[in-house]
N, C-alpha and C positions, 0 to 999 in steps of 0.2 A: 504494500499500499503506499501510496507517495506521502510526504509529509504533508501537503495541502489537504489531501483526503484524511488523513488523520487527524488533524486540527478541525476540519468541517464536522467529522464524527463525534469528536470530545466536546465540541461545542453544543451542537446538537443534545447529547446526552447529558449536558450539565443543564442546559434550558429546560429539558424535560423531567429532571430531577428538581430543578427551583420551581416549576409549575406544581410537579407532584407535593411538595413541602407547603406551599403557599394555600392549597386545596385544604389542608388539615386544619382542625380548630387551633386556635390561639393557647389553649392550655394544653397541648400535646406535647410531649417532652422533646421529641424529635424535632419540631418546629422552634422550639425555646433553644435547642443545642445549635440549629442551623442559624439562628440570629446572632448567638455570641459568636459561632464562627466568622459569620459576615461581618460583625464589628471589628473583628481582630484583624481580619484582611482589610478593611478599609483604613482602619488606625495605622496600618503597617504602609498602605499607599500613600499616606499622607506623608508620614516620615520619609519616605523614600522621595516623594515629591519634594517636599522643603529642603532633605539633603540637597537634591541636584540643584534646586533654585539658588542656594546658596554657593554651591561649588562654582556654577556658570554664572553668576551675577544677573541674576533674570529679575 
């Protein structure tokens, strides 16, 4: 499988998983765990973004 095909397959799988989690009730432990994971990823992305902006003086 070519890299682009793999990336597309992974993207579709991630999107399907996200939709399945969003359809769960708010008090579901799986949905709470997914929300915590998403918050950590968002925090990490902000930290990387801030570091890059400081490094390249944007």
